[in-house]
N, C-alpha and C positions, 0 to 999 in steps of 0.2 A: 426452701429449705435444702440443708446442707446436704450433699452428697453422702447416700446411704443406701443400704439393702432395702428389700420392699417388706419388709417387718411390720414396718408402721401401719400401712393401709390394711395389712392382714388383720393385724392387732384390732384396729378400730372396727373392722367389719365383723370379726369374729366375737369380740368382747363386748363393745359397745352397742352392736347392732346397728351402727349409723352409716347413714350415705354422705358423711360429712367429704368434700372432695379436698384432696389435698393438692399444693402446689408441686411442680414438679422438683426433683432434688437435683442440685446443678453445684459445682464449685462455687459458682456465684452466687454466694449466699448471707456475707456477712450485714445482714440487715437488722433493724430493731424495729417495734412497733410503740408507739406512745398512746396511751388512754388517759383523756382529760374529762374532768366534769364539763358537762354542757353549759353550766350556768356560771363558771367561775369568774372571778374577779379578773380582768387582764393582768393586774399587779399583783395577783396572790403568789405567795410563797408556799405551794402544798408539799406536805410530804411525799416523797418519791419512793414506791416500792417496784424493784426491780427484781424480774421473774426470771430464773435460769431453768430452763426445761429439763427433765429427765431423760433415760433411754440408754442407761448403760455406757454413755459415753460414745454410743455407736449408732442410736436412732433417735426417732422425734423431732420435734421444730417448736420454734416460739409461734406458729403461725395457729397452731393447734388451741392456742389459749387465748380467750376473749376478757382482757380487764375491763371491759365496759361496767359492768355492775357493781366491781368493788371500787371502782373508780367513782361513779356517780353517788352510790349508796354511803361511802364513807370519804368523799372529799380528800381524795388523793389522786397523785398522778402515777398510773401504773405503767411500767416497760417491761415489753419481754425482748430477751436479747437472743440472737442465736451463736452458734460457736462451731467451728469446725469438728468432724466427729470421725471415728474410727481411724485408717492409718492416715489419713491428712490433718487429724486433729491431733493424735497422741503416740504416733508411732517413733520409737527410739531405738537407736543402736549401739550396740556394745563398744564399738570405736568411736563413738560420738559426732558421727558425720551428721545423724538427726539425733537430737536433744530432746526432742518430746515437748509436751507439755503447751503445744502450739494452742490448742483449745481453749486451756485457760488464760492464755494471753489475749485472745480474740475477746475474752470476758472481761480483762483488763482493759483492752481497747473500748470497748462499749462502755464501761463505768468512767473512762476518760472522757468519751464524748458526752455521757450526761452531766458531769462536771461542767463541761464547756458549753453545753446548749440546753439544758434543760429549764433554764430561768424563763427561756424563750416560749415554754409550754406552760408557764406558771408554776412550774415546780420549784425547789428550795435545792439547791447542790449541797447547801449544808446539812441536810436531812434525807440521806439516802440510806434504805434499807433493801439489803439484798435477802431474797428468799428462794427455795428451791425444792424441789421434790426427787427424790431417787438420786439418780446421778447429777441433778440441777441440786440437789442438797449435798453432794459429796464436792460438786464444785463450790458452794457458799463454805463450806468448812476448809476447802482448800486456801481460798482467798482469804479466809479469815488468819490461815497461818501465815500467808504469803508476804513478803516484805515488799513485793513490787504493787501490791493493793492499798498499801497502810495510805489512809487519808482520803480514800476514793469512795468509801461508805462509811456506816456510823452505827448501824444495827445489822443483825444477821437472824435468818430463819431458816433452820434444816429440818425439813420434813422426811423422814424415813430414807436417811443417808448420811455419810459420815465418812471422812478420811481414814478412819481406823476399821473399816471394811475388809476382810481380807480379801487380797488378790488385787487390789486397785492400786496400790505404789508399790513400784519397784526401788529400793533400796541401794541394790546392789546389782554390778552388770549383770550377773548368774539369772536375776529375775526377769531379765529380756529376752533373753535366748530361745525359749521356747516359741515365743510368737514372733521374734525376729527369723527364725528358720522357716516359720510356714510362710511369712511375705516373701523372703526370698524364692523360696521354692514354687509359689504361686505366681510370682511374678514375673520369673524368669530372669530376674536382674542378679548380677555379680553385686557380693556383699561390699566388696572394694570400692565399688561406683554406684552403689545402691540409691545414693541421695537422687544424682543429676537423672537415673534412670528413671525413679518414680516420677519425677517431674514431668517426663517426657510422655508419660500414659496417657492415655484418653479417658474420659469419664468411664468409658464401657469397660475397659481394663480395668479401673480401679474399682470399678462395681463386681469384677471377678473374684479379688481380693476380698472384697466386702463380704460376698455371698460365702467364701470359703472361711471366713471369720466368724460368721454369723454373730450370735450375742456374748462371743468372747471380749472383753473389753481389754484394750489398749491402755496400761496401767498408766498413773501420773508417775513423773519419776524425780527421784531426789537428784537434780540438778546442779545444787549449788547456787542458784539464782532464784527461780520460782521458788522452790522447796529447798533452803539451804539446807537443811538435816532431816534425818527420818522423823516421821511424824510425833512417835512416842518421845523423841528425845525433845521437840519444840515443846510439846506440851510439857513435860518433867521440868524444862529449862524457862518454861513461861514466856517463851519467845513468840509470842501470839499478837496480831493487832487487838487493842484492848476496846472491844465493843461488847455490849450486852447481847445475849445469844439465846433465842429459843431453839429448843431441839426438842424432836418427838418420834414416835412410832406408832404403827396401827395394831391393832390387837393381832391380827391374823396376815401378816406380811407376805408369806407363802402361801396363801390359801387359795389363788384362782389364776391371776395373770402370770404369775411369774411361772409357774407349771406350764401352763400353757406355751409361754415363750420357750422354754427349756424342755417341751416336748416329752413330759411327763403326763402320761395320760392312762386312762384306764384304773383310776383310782376310787371312783364313785362307790364302788364297793368294797372299799378297803384296801389294806396293803398286809404282806407278809413280812415278816421280820429279815427275811434275806433279799426282799427287794428295797427295803429301805436300806439295808447295808451296802446293798449295789450302788444304789442312787448316790448315796454318800461319798462313796469312793469316787465317782466319775462326775459330779456336779460342778460344773466351774464356780467359781466365788466361794464355795464354801472353806477351803482351806486349810482342814484339819489332816494332819500328818496320818499316814496309815497306821502308825501303833497307837495313836489316840482314839481310832473310831471304835473299838470295842468298848472303851470305857463310856463315850458318847452314848452309844446306844442302851448302854446298862443304865445310864443316868435317866434317859427319856422314856425309855421302853419297858426297864424294869423286867419283870416276869409276865407282863400279860401276853394275851395270845388272840385277843379280839380285834379281825381285820380293820374293822371300824376306829378302835381305839388307837392302834399302831400308827394308822393313817393321820387321826388328829395330831398325837403326839409326835410323828414325824414331821408336819407341815410346822408345829410348833418350834422344833430343834432348828427346822430351816432358817425359819424367822429369826429367831434368839441369834444364830450364827451368823448372818447376814446382816441383820438390822439390829435388833433388840442389844445386845452386847454391845456392838461396838458404838452404838448412840449413848449409851451408859459411860461408856470409857470417856466417850467426846466430853459429856456433860460434866463429868467430876475433873477432869484435867480442867477445863474453862473455869469449874467452879473452884478448883484449888489455888487456879492463877489467880484468885480475887475477884473474879468479874461476874456481873449479873447473870444468872441463868435460870431460865423458867424451861420447865420439862412437862411433855405430854402425853397420855397415850389416847389415842384416837379410835372410837370403840363403836362406832353405828355402821352397819351397812347400808346403803342408799337403795330405797324402796325402787327405784328405777331400773335397779339390776337385778331384780329378785327372781325376774323370769328367765334372765340369761344362764345364771349359773348356779351350781347344785346348794342345796339349802344347808350343806354344811360348812360353806363358806361364812366367816364372819366378817370383820372390817379388814380388807383386803389392801393390798398394796396400791396406792393411788386414791382410795376411795374419799379421803378426806378433800380432794381437788375438787370436787362437784361443788362444797359447801365453801371453801377459801374463795373460789372465783363467782360464789353467789350464782351458781347453777340454775335454782328454782326462778330466777330473774332475768335468766340472759333471754335473749329473741331465739326464736326458732331457727336451725341451721347451723347453729353452733356447736360444737363437739360435746362439750361440757354443759349442755341445756337440758333441761328436761323436767317431767313433772317431779312435785313432791307434795307430802302430806303437809298440813299447818305446822306440825310439829319440826319439820325437816326446814321447812322454812325459817322456823325462828331460830333453828340451829344455825343455819348459814349465815344469819345475820349475826348471831353472838360469834362465830368465826371470823366473819370479816371483821366486826369490832374489836375482838381480841388482837389481830393481825395489824389492823389500822392503829390500835392506841400505841400498841410497841413501836410503830413506825413514826409514831408522833413523840412518842416520850422515853421509849426504852422500856416501858413499863405496860403489859397488856391489858392492866386492870383500869375498871373506870366504873362511878355507879350506876347500878343494876344489873351487872355481872357478878356472878359467883366469883367470889377471890380465889385469885391463881396466885399460891403463894411460891416465892422463889424456890428454886432446888435446894440449896442452901445444905449444911450439914445434916438436916433433918431428911433431906432427899423427897421434898414433897414434889407432887405431880397434880396435874389436874385431867382426870378422865372425861373426854369429850365424848358425848352422847345426847341422847334426847334430854336428859337430864346431867347437869354439869355436877362434877364431884371431885373436890381436892382429895387428896391420900399422899400416901408415902411409901419409901421402900419398894418399887416396882421391882419385881425379879430380882430382888435380894440374893435369895438363896442360888438362883442358876445364875447371877453374877458371880458370886463365890465359885460356883462349881467352874467356871469357864477360867477364872482369873487366878484362883488358889489350887483347888483340890485336883483338876486336871494335868495343868502342870507338874504337880508334883507328881503325880501319877507316871506321867510320863518319864520325867527323870529318875524314878525309880526304878522304872521298866527297865531303861537303859543302864544303870549302874549294875542291877543284878543279873543283866543278860537274861531275865526270864521271859517269857511268853503268855501274851493273853489269848485265850481261844475266842476265835471268830464266833459272833453269834450266828 
């Protein structure tokens, strides 16, 4: 497990109520895990599904994910990879001593290893699908953009994350200053020699920096090499790796796990409008400019005063800002580049977590992982293993089949499954629940608010010099 602060074990114990034993974190961490079907033909050439874990680019590990059920039930090779996190993986400086994106380059090195070696495990190097969740999905969308990754994979799946998310990409040197100043202060290094200084730090000293940073991500950087240009420009100019793409989100991405990580507590009984405004101003990764916040609160809270309704709408606001709208931006960008895109909304809260979290939580961030990795069919002692209803077992089989079909052909559909239409001009998507249903125009009005109405209101405010009273 790559060097990181102790948030992962606390999250596992607090949220998943699991006794899963984590390996020790270390700088010596660039390993990968390979899962193959037990009865595979030695000469087989199976599709390869390469998983990139999430954790805000600062925590988590490939060791948390057991690919044995997915591999066995869908006859694929599953690979989970590690990459450097936090300061070691993504810190960059305004003077270019450190250019960042090191964790992404680790992912590219893993994909190169797969190209050279996966045939020995029965995998087909010409049929590699990258898939990831949260920061792993951000990584997937980064690799789809990067020219350094060209030809190393052939399909991509991004679950609840995109490079279009706020605060995850630094396009200008000024975007690096805040985090750079924190690292300089905590490390005691002089900026002029910070690269050499950090290289001499012990793991214990690096952990001090990690504790101070917490869940604050060190962003990807437009460095002219891994990311030649800002993300929006690359999408607009269609400068992307030409691969089919599944992109999706969960119904309530900011329901339980992320509020816990960001220490947002005491909301079971509801929220006040003032609390919602305060959190929005101070929460990392949200990204709105201060002048935009009153308009955002107007849109989501309206004139309601019920604390429970305020809480639920505020959680939807956070989810839309961090995940929903960025995912839709990404889908539209790839669709407009003429590439096959499939979109989904995962909607079912797993029953095994019902006793852990409040009943207002719907399909939360990461909930789909239990089903994608075949949690109902994994052995005891594995993190995402657990009991499931018969309907949930069927859901897990369906999700594994969709993901594996896509890995085989670039199309998730096959006989016996509910038809999943491409995103296309009609903006179709699949609602993934105990009953599968195709729909269209997900969050159409909210997307218009974030991309058209809000920017215009902020521009008008700047032009006329007026103010908008804070709620």
